C-alpha positions as CSV (number, residue, x, y, z in Angstrom):
1,N,-10.7,0.6,30.9
2,A,-7.6,-1.6,31.5
3,Y,-9.8,-4.4,32.8
4,N,-12.2,-4.3,29.8
5,L,-9.3,-4.2,27.4
6,A,-7.6,-7.1,29.1
7,I,-10.8,-9.1,29.0
8,G,-11.1,-8.3,25.3
9,L,-7.6,-9.4,24.6
10,A,-7.9,-12.6,26.7
11,F,-11.3,-13.9,25.6
12,Y,-12.1,-12.6,22.1
13,P,-10.5,-13.8,18.9
14,T,-7.9,-11.5,17.6
15,A,-6.2,-10.9,14.3
16,S,-3.4,-13.3,13.6
17,F,0.1,-11.9,14.5
18,S,1.0,-12.6,10.9
19,S,-1.9,-10.8,9.3
20,P,-1.3,-7.5,7.5
21,R,-4.1,-6.0,9.6
22,F,-2.2,-6.7,12.8
23,Y,1.0,-5.0,11.6
24,A,-0.9,-2.1,10.1
25,G,-2.6,-1.6,13.5
26,V,0.7,-1.8,15.4
27,L,2.3,0.7,13.0
28,G,-0.7,3.0,13.3
29,W,-0.5,2.8,17.1
30,L,3.1,3.8,17.0
31,V,2.4,6.8,14.8
32,G,-0.6,7.8,16.9
33,F,1.4,7.5,20.2
34,G,4.3,9.4,18.8
35,G,2.0,12.2,17.5
36,N,0.2,12.4,20.8
37,V,3.4,12.7,22.8
38,Y,4.8,15.2,20.3
39,H,1.7,17.5,20.4
40,D,1.4,17.3,24.2
41,E,5.1,18.3,24.3
42,I,4.4,21.3,22.1
43,L,1.7,22.4,24.6
44,N,4.1,21.8,27.6
45,D,6.8,23.8,25.7
46,L,4.6,26.9,25.6
47,R,4.6,26.9,29.4
48,R,8.4,26.8,29.7
49,E,10.7,29.7,29.8
50,P,11.7,30.5,26.2
51,A,15.4,29.6,26.9
52,R,14.3,26.1,28.2
53,R,12.1,25.0,25.3
54,L,12.6,21.7,23.6
55,I,10.4,22.0,20.4
56,S,9.1,25.5,19.8
57,S,11.1,28.7,19.8
58,P,9.7,32.0,20.8
59,N,8.6,34.3,18.0
60,T,6.9,37.7,17.5
61,A,3.5,36.1,16.9
62,E,3.7,34.5,20.4
63,A,4.5,37.8,22.0
64,D,1.6,39.3,20.2
65,D,-0.7,36.5,21.3
66,R,0.2,37.2,25.0
67,K,-0.9,40.8,24.5
68,A,-4.5,39.8,23.7
69,P,-6.7,41.1,26.5
70,K,-8.2,37.8,27.4
71,A,-4.8,36.0,27.2
72,K,-3.8,37.6,30.5
73,G,-0.2,37.7,29.4
74,R,0.3,33.9,29.8
75,Y,-1.6,32.2,27.0
76,T,-0.4,31.8,23.4
77,I,-1.6,30.0,20.3
78,P,0.2,26.7,19.5
79,R,1.5,26.8,16.0
80,A,3.8,23.8,15.4
81,G,3.0,20.3,14.0
82,L,-0.6,19.6,13.3
83,F,-1.6,22.7,15.3
84,R,-1.3,24.5,11.9
85,F,-4.5,22.7,10.9
86,V,-6.5,21.8,14.1
87,S,-6.9,23.1,17.6
88,F,-6.5,19.7,19.2
89,P,-4.1,17.5,17.3
90,N,-3.2,15.6,20.5
91,Y,-6.8,14.4,20.6
92,L,-6.7,13.4,16.9
93,C,-3.5,11.4,17.4
94,E,-4.8,9.7,20.6
95,W,-8.0,8.6,18.7
96,F,-5.8,7.3,15.9
97,E,-3.6,5.5,18.4
98,W,-6.6,3.7,20.0
99,M,-8.3,3.0,16.6
100,S,-5.1,1.4,15.4
101,F,-4.9,-0.7,18.6
102,A,-8.5,-1.9,18.0
103,I,-7.6,-2.7,14.4
104,A,-4.7,-4.8,15.6
105,A,-6.3,-6.5,18.6
106,A,-10.0,-6.8,17.9
107,P,-12.4,-8.1,15.4
108,L,-14.0,-5.4,13.3
109,P,-16.8,-3.7,15.2
110,L,-20.3,-5.2,15.1
111,V,-19.1,-8.5,13.6
112,N,-20.3,-11.8,15.1
113,V,-17.7,-13.3,17.4
114,P,-17.6,-17.0,16.9
115,T,-16.6,-17.9,20.4
116,A,-19.3,-15.8,22.1
117,P,-21.6,-18.9,22.9
118,T,-18.8,-20.6,24.8
119,I,-17.8,-17.5,26.7
120,L,-21.2,-16.0,27.4
121,G,-23.6,-19.0,27.2
122,W,-25.8,-17.1,24.7
123,T,-25.4,-15.6,21.3
124,P,-25.9,-11.9,20.8
125,H,-26.4,-10.8,17.2
126,T,-23.4,-8.6,17.3
127,L,-20.8,-7.7,19.9
128,L,-18.7,-4.7,20.3
129,H,-15.2,-5.5,21.4
130,P,-13.8,-3.6,24.4
131,A,-11.1,-2.0,22.3
132,W,-13.8,-0.4,20.1
133,M,-15.9,0.5,23.1
134,F,-12.8,2.3,24.6
135,L,-12.3,4.2,21.4
136,L,-15.9,5.2,21.4
137,A,-15.7,6.3,25.0
138,E,-12.6,8.4,24.3
139,I,-14.2,10.2,21.4
140,T,-17.5,10.9,23.1
141,S,-15.7,12.2,26.2
142,M,-13.0,14.2,24.4
143,L,-14.9,15.7,21.5
144,P,-17.1,18.1,23.7
145,R,-13.9,19.3,25.4
146,A,-12.3,19.9,22.0
147,I,-15.4,21.9,20.9
148,R,-15.4,24.0,24.0
149,G,-11.6,24.5,23.8
150,H,-11.7,25.6,20.2
151,G,-14.4,28.2,21.2
152,W,-12.1,29.3,24.1
153,Y,-9.2,29.9,21.6
154,R,-11.4,31.9,19.3
155,D,-12.9,34.0,22.2
156,T,-9.5,34.5,23.8
157,F,-7.4,35.4,20.7
158,G,-10.1,36.8,18.4
159,S,-8.8,37.7,14.9
160,R,-5.3,36.5,15.9
161,Y,-6.5,32.9,15.9
162,P,-6.3,31.2,12.5
163,A,-9.8,31.4,10.9
164,D,-9.3,28.2,8.9
165,R,-8.1,26.1,11.8
166,K,-10.6,23.2,12.5
167,I,-11.4,21.6,15.8
168,V,-9.9,18.2,15.6
169,I,-10.0,16.8,12.0
170,P,-8.0,18.7,9.4
171,W,-10.0,20.4,6.7
172,L,-13.3,18.8,8.0
173,F,-14.3,19.5,11.6
């Protein structure tokens, strides 16, 4: 992945550093990266002893979660941040992070790249920049895991699991 992204940055035309699209992409990347780290830390926090937690504090709902027969006394439902709306906000934030990177660093997907003939020696009708390919690979590999994980939460916690919580996109999916 790093090689493909480096090739894309080195050989394909990018948005100008002074364009609003570039700055919007960089800002979006920062928001996505921060959200990804924050939601991963929420999950890590649930594994820590209650006295050593950094983000979430133990509550009665967590104690009840651990009593669910399939929870085996160690699993609990994450409730902080975007976990109120979706089962996998860390995935959502990571996708947003890499989509924003692609917006900042790459031409829009499926747009003719004017330098393609000089780079490749032939002119394809459309090219998909490595940054967009990386985003597509992330979504197609992570979405099935999110669907299975959402089912695991529902099976493990039953009626305790929020019925209106979506898989990865708030209010939609």
